N, C-alpha and C positions, 0 to 999 in steps of 0.2 A: 197482750190483749185478752180481755175477759171473753171467753167463748159464750157465756150467757148473753152478753150484749150482741154478739154476732147472731145468735138464735133470735133475739128480739128484733134485730134489724131485718132478718130474713122474713119473719112473720109479717112485718109491716110491708116489706117489698112485695111479698107474694099476694097479700090480701088488699093492698092499696088503701088501707084504712086502719087508723090507730085503735079505734074502738073494737073492731073485730079481732085485730091482732092481739089486743090485751086479753080477750077471752081465750084465744088459742094458747097463750103462754101463761095463763092463770095469774095475771097481774092486774092491778087497777090501771086505768088509762094514764093517770098522772105518773105512776111508777114506770110505766113503759116509756112515756115521753122523756122522763129523766134519764133512763138507760140509754135511749137513742142519742140524746143530747150529749151525754158523757162520751159516747163513742165518737160523735162528731168532733167534740173538743180534743179527744185523743188523736184523731187523724188530721185535725185542722182543716176539715172540709165539711160542707153542708151536703148531707146525703139525700134529703127529701125536700121537695117543694110542697109546703103545706098549703092546701087549698080547701075551700068549703066542701067540695065534693070528695075529698080524700087526700092521699099523699102520693106524689109521683117522684120517682127516682131522678136525681140529678145525674149529670155525667159521671161525677165521682161515685155516686151511689151505684150506678150500673157497673162500674169497674169493680167496686167492692163485692157486688153480688156474684160476679164471676168467680172471685177468689174465695168467698165465704163458703160456698158449697164444698169446695175442695178442702178447705181447712177443716171444716167440721167432719167431712168424710174421712180425712186422714186421722183425725183424733179418734173417731169411732173405730177405725181399723186398728189403731194403736191399743185402744181399750180391749178389743177382741183378742189381739195377739198377747197382751199381758195376761188376760184370763186363761188363754191356752197354756202359757208358760206355767201358770199356777197349777194347772192340771197335768203338767208333765209333757205337754205338746209344744214343740219348738216354734212353729209358725203356721200360718194359714195361706193357702193359695186359692184364689177365687177366679174361676174360669166361666166366662159367658159362652153359652152354647146355643146355636140356632136349631129350632125344631125341624128344619129341612134336612138335617144331616142324618145319615144312617147311624143308629145307636149301637149296633153290635160291637164294632171295634172300640168304641168309647167305653162301653161296659167292661171289656177285657182290659183296657188300659187302666181304668180306675181301680180295678181289683189288684193288678200288678203294682201300680204306683203306691197304693196304700200298704201292701205287704212289704214293699222294698223301702218305704219311707214312713215308718210308724210314727216318727216325730212330727210329721206334717199333716195338718188337717186340710182335706181337699173339699172345697165348696163349689158345686156346680149350680149356675144360675141360668135357667133356660129363658130365652127371649129372642124376639126378632131383632134385626139389625138396627131398626130405628129406636129400640130400647137399650140394646147393649152398648152401642157406640157412645151415646151420651154418658152412660154409667162408667164406661172405660175412661172417658176424658175427665170425669169427676172423681176418678180414683176409687170407685166402688168395686171395680174389677181389675184383676192383674193383666189379663189379656182375653181375647175373644176368638173363638173358633166358629166361623160363620160363613154364610153365603154373602157375598159382597157385591151389590149392584153398583154401577158406576157413580151415581150421585153421592154415595157415601164417601168415596175417595176424595171428594172435595173437602172433607173434614180435616184433611192433612194428617191422617193417621198413617202409621207404617203398616203396609199390607204385604204379606208374604203369600203368594198364590201357591196352593197345593194341587189344584186341578179344577175340574168342573163337574157339575151334577147334571147329567142329561135329564130333561123334563119332557113330559108328554101330556096330551089331552087324555083324560081318563073318563070312563063311563061305567055304569053297572053292566054286568055280563048280559042282561036281558034288554039293554037299551037298544033301540032301533039302529043307531049308528054303529054299534059294536060289531054288527055283522057285515057292514059295508067296507069297501076298499076305496082308498084315495078320496076321502071326504074333503070337500072344499071348506075353506074358512067361512065363506058365506052360508053354506049349509049349517055349519056349527052355530052361527049367529042366530038361527031361528029357534034354538032350544034354550031351556033354562040353564043358568050357570051359577056356580058358587066360586067365590074368590076370597083370598085373604084381604083384610081391610087396610093393610099397610100401604102407605103411599107408593112405595116402589113396586109393589105387586100390581097396583092399579095401572102404573105407567107401563109395566111389562105387558099386561093384558091389553091395554090400549094399543101398544105397538104391534102385538100379535094380530089383532083384528084390523089394524091399519093397513096390513099387507093387502087386504082385499077392499080397502077403502070403505070399511064399515066400522062403526063405533062399538064399544062394549054393549052387549045386549042389555036392554032396559030391565029385563027380568033376571037380574044378577044379584044373588044374595051375597053379602060380605060378612065375614066373621074373623075373629082373631084366634080361632081354635082349629088346629090341624085335624084333630080327631073329629070335630063336628063337621068340618068340610068333607072329610072322607066319608062320613056316615050319610051326608046329604047326597053325595055322588052314588054311593052304593045302595041306599035305601029309598031315595026320593027321586031318582031318575035325572039328576042334574049332571052337568058336565063341569070339569075343572082341570086346571093344569097343576100337576104335582111332580116332584122329582121321582124318577123311576125307582130309585133305591128304597123309597119309603113304602111302596105298595107291596103287600103280601100276595102270595099266589091265590089266596081265597077271596081277595078283595076286588076292587074295581079293575077293569081291563083297559089296555091302551086302545084308543081309537086310531084307525089307520088314516092319518091325515096327510093330505098332499104336502103340507108345509108344517113341520112340527115346530114347537116353540124353541127359542134359543136356550142353550145350556146355561146353567147358573154357575158363576165362578165361586169357588170355595177356598178359604184360606185362613191364616192367622192374622189377627190385627193387634198391634201394640200401640201404646202412646208414643208419639215421636219424641226422641231425645231422652226418654226415661231409662234409668238403670234397671236392667232385667235381673231379678234374683236368680241364684243358681237353681232353686227349686222350680221356678217358672221355666227355666231353660230345659230342665229334665223333662217336665211335663210336655213342653212344646216339642221336644225331640221325639217323645213317645207318640204324639199325634202325627208327626211327619211319617213315622214308620208305619203306624196302623192304617193311615189313610193314603199310603203311597199309590193305591189302586186308582185314586181319583185322577192322577196325572195321565193314566192310560185311557180314561173315558173319552 
């Protein structure tokens, strides 16, 4: 199968229009149409329903789209590994890492792993679970070290729990609530909040406030940046829920809340049924050792 035709197919599938797809792949529309038809002839199936308003995937097209991303990602990984071999490096390990996790042990592990495995290129990709799990399933990542909320487990990944990350409500040291004891959830709901914009973070926040039968405060800012979230808490008087291990002594302080948020599970995530490379096994074992303290939390 010609990988160029797969790229042409994906362009049409993602844009839903042959004209716009032709611009993306730098072909004339007629050349793109011929490429897609050749792919359809090769597979013996119609991939698109051509309509006046655009192109829609057929059932066969939807099946191919699931596989096409993986095929192209595998080819890209192969190209990267061949390039590494040319430069005297044996292989590459790509690890997805959640921003929630304390970085100190990971930094120590990366240094030791690189010194002990000079033939292996280690690539760390930081991202939240709704970004890293799809990348894992599409073979862009070898495995993921992350906080794993329950909905993600429905993706049928292989999850190895390492422990949990206690989380708390945080505020600036001079926030009015920072000096009080046993603050109620309803009292918290009357203040400005900041939260991560990921769907699972919103579900967790809704569940937290649901304990007091009140919804997420309407004056809640959402962001995808942990650093920005922490700065809004510390400098703009907002409240937010963060893992305890991420907060430095000079930053935000815990609010003494009558009912603290639930701890976040943390662990390793692998593709189900996939063969795990020895290099990945070594790195995973290092993570188990460095983060053994999570099991005691």
